[in-house]
N, C-alpha and C positions, 0 to 999 in steps of 0.2 A: 092279351093277358099281360100284366105288368112283370110278373116274374120270366115268363117266356122272353118278353122283349129286351130285360136287363140281361138275361144271360146270352141271348144273342149277339148282344154289342160287344160280348167278350170281356168285359170288366169284372174285376174280382169284387164277390159282395160278401158283404159282412152280415152273419146272423148273429142273433143276440146271444145271451148267455143263461144262466141258471134261472128257472121258474123256482122250484121247490125250495131250494137251500135259501135263496133271497128271500122268500117269503117268511121262511123260520126266522130270519134275521129280522124281519119288520115284526114278529110275532106271533106268528103260525103255532100252534102247540103240536107236539108229536102225537101221532095217530089223529089228527084232523086232516078231512079232506081239503085239499088247497082249492078245490073248485069252489067250497062252501065261500070263499071270499069274493067270488065274481059277484055274490049278492048282500054277503054281510059287510065286506070292507071294499068296495068297489073303486074307491080313491086310492087305495093301497096297491091294487093291481094296476090301476092307471099309472101309480108314481113308477111302479118296476118298469112298465113299457116305456115311460117318458125317460128313465133313465138309462135306458140300453139305446134310446134314439137318439139321445144327448151323447151319448159315447161314439155314436156314428153307425149304429145299426140301420142296414138297409131291410133287413127280414126281423119282424119281431113274431113270437110265436104266442098263442092264446094259452090262457091259463085253462087247459082242457086236456092234459095229458091222460087223467084218469076218468073223463066224463062220458064214458061209456055206461049203459046199462048194467055190466057185469061187475064193474069195479063200483059203481054208484050204489050198488046194492048191498054191498057191505057197510053203507052210510044210511041206509033207507031212503035214497033219493033215485032209485031207477027210474021212476015215473017224470023225474023232470030233466032227463038227459037231455031232450031237444031244448027245453028253456035255456039250460045252463049254458050250453055251447053257444046258443045265439046270444046270449047275455054277454060271455065273455069275448065273443068275436067284436061285438059291439064296442066294447071297452078298449079293446086294440086297434079298431076302427077310428075310434075318435082321436087316439093319439097319432096314428099314422096320417090321417086326413089334415093335421095343425103343424104336421113336421117342416113344411115349406120346400119338402123334396120328396121324391117317389120312396114310399116306405111301403113294402108288402108286408099284408096281415096274412101270416100262416097258419092254419087252423091244426093246432096239435093234435095228433091221434095216436096214443100209446097203445098197448097189448091190452088183451081183454083180462089178463091173468089165469085164462084157463088153458090146460093143455086140449089139443084138438084131437078128435077121434083117431084112431082107436086107443091112444094113451089116455085120454081124458074125456070130458063130458060134452065136449062143444063140436058140432060140426062145421065145415066151411060155409055150408049154406046159412046157419044160424048166425055166424060171425058175419056175415055179409049184413045181416038183417040190423044187427048190433050197430054196427060201422054206418049203413045208412042213416039210421035214426040220429047218430052223433052227427055227421056230415051235413046232415038236411040243416039243423041248427046252426052249426059254422056258417053255411053258405047265406042262411037267412041274415045273420050277423055282420055279414061283409066280409067274410074270409076270403081271400082271393085265390088261395091254394090248400090243399089237404096236405099238412105234414107230418107223414105217416113215420114214426120214430121207435127208436129201441126195441126193434122187432128181433126175434131169434129163429123163427121157423117161416118157411117159403108159404106154407098154406095161409099163416095169418097176414102176411105180407098182402099173397094175392086176394084174399076175402077182402082186406083193406082199400086194394087198388081197384077192385070191381065195384066198391060201393061208390068211390069216389066217381068213376065213370058213371055209374048208375044215376047219381045226383046230379052231376054234369059240373064237377070240379075237376080241374087238373091237379096232378100229386107229385110227390116227391117221397122216398121213401130211405130210412136210413137204419142199419142193423148195429146190433152190440156185439162186437167181437172180442168177447171176455173169457174164451175157453181154448187155450192154445192156439190161437189165431183163428178160431171159428166162434159162431154164436153157440149158447148154449145147446141147439137142436141140431148144429152140425153143419152150418152153412159156412162157407169160406169167402173171403172176399171176392175172389175170381168168380164163385159159382153166383154169388149176386148179382155181378154183371151179365153173366150168360142169362139168368132167370129174368132179368129186366127187359131183354131184348125180345122175350118170348108174350109182352104184353102190348096191347093194342088198344088205345095209343101207348106208347112208351112214357114212363115217368120223365117229367121235366128234368128231373136230377135224382141221383142216388149217391149213398154214402155210407159212413160210420159216424156214430155218437156213443158217448158214454164209455161204456168198457172199463178197463183197468189201469188206464193211464195215458198219455200224450205220446209217449213212444211207441207203444202196442198200435195206438190208433194210425200214427203215421206210416206206420210198415203196413196196415190194411188199406190204406190208401194208395201206397206204391204199388200194392197188387192189383187193385182194381183199375189203375190207370195203365196199368202193363197190357191190359186186355184192348187198349186202344179202340173203345166201344163207341165213342164220340158222344155220350152222354155225360152232362156235366156232373162233378163229383162234390159232394158236401164233406166237411171236414169239422166235426163239432164235439171236440175232446173237453173231458174233465179237466178241472184244474189242478193238476197233479195228483197225488196218491191221497186218499180218505184217511184218517186216523181220528182216534177219540182225544179230545182234550175235554177232562172230566165226563160230562153226560152230552157233550156236542160234538158233532163231527166236526172236522176241521181237514181243508184241503191244501196240500202242502205247496200248490203252485203258487209261484209269486207272478206279478204283471210281466216281467221280464221274460220268465220262461214260458208265459202263453205267448207273449211276441215271438219268442224263438221257435214256438212250437208252429205258428202261423205262417211264418215264413219258410218252414220246412214243409207244412201242409201244401202251400203254393207249389214248390220246387217238385212234389210229388205228384202234382197234377190236378189239386183241388180248386175249383172256383169258387165256392162259396165255402168261407170261414166262419167258425163261431165256437162258442163254449158251451160245454154242459155243465155238469153237477161243480158247485163250487164256484163257477164264474161269475163274478160281480161287476160292478161297471168299471172299476179301475181296471180290470183285468180286460175288458173288452175295448176300452180306450188305449190300452197298450196294443191290443190286437190290430185295430184300427190304424195306429201309427206305423206299425211294423210293417203291414202288406203296403201301406201308402207310398212308404219309401224305399220299399225291397226292389233289389235288383237279382233277377233270376239267377240262380248259380248252378242249374241243371240238378238231375235226381241224386238225393243225397244217397250216401252209404250209409249202411246200419250203422257202424262206428261212430259216424258223425251225429246220427240220431240219438244215441246212447250217451255221447259226450254232452250233447245239449241240453238232453230232456231227462237223461237217466236210464237205468237199466230196465230190460223188457220186464213187465210183470208175469205176464203169461205168453211166453215165447210160441210162435206158430212152429209146426213141424218142419222138417228140413226137407228139400228135393233129394233126389239121387245124388246130387253134386255135394250135399253137405251145406248149402245155402238156404237162407229164409225166404220164401216167396216173395217175389217182388224186390226184393233189397240188393243190392251189389254190396260184395267186400271188396276191400282193397289186396291186392295180390303182391 
């Protein structure tokens, strides 16, 4: 399996940048499902993948973040979930196969958008069925791995992981730590590592994506790597902080900031580095250049992270000694 062999080599791997925000730059209309473009504008989706490969990506994510039946129901396309996922994986596969070097096609699997029982209408068993349908399409289209991302509850991660296992895909997962160092449903970075160790087979990699800013994400990576679980770690931060410019959302992160973030993420223990919302081709090229020339400096202190990337947007709670989880402060 390509991703497993690349990870076992010990090399740093570059994941791609944003899907949605870049498709908006290409003309996607607010309220329109990005997944529609897999069949309406396949050449633009392939151009997105190609741009990331040209910037140095080792891993490209399919345009399927919301391509599960629960999310597609909002657009009347729930009966086309398997078809859409197979088509999207095929578009990414076509780009990867002509890259002239190993490029992993990661089948993006986002949340269903529903709360799980007893808080909401969805049971874990129903979620497994939803994710199985999506992942069957991803596998048929040529995805190498199920890339489960932006999760907030252990129940949903477990459902997606079990679906991947059932379909016969190796898998990774990342959570979004956007609520005082936790996910919306209360998972801590350390708790995510402990949970990963309960799954059989274990994920190929776990980590953090999206969230509220690069500083916060690096802090979560420090907390994960402190567990020393032996599972490779993924860091996929937003390109800075979002703010509105007119009717459009703009992300504050420059290519230089993303290069600094990438080096800090490496020193914090991540083996797969990429960008999430707002990360374009120039950002990813800067990340590639930064990690390729980076000399390890040891685990960063919190004040260094803040100095280079800006203040924490949603600081995690402190431990009994008054320190953030995972980070060391200068005394």
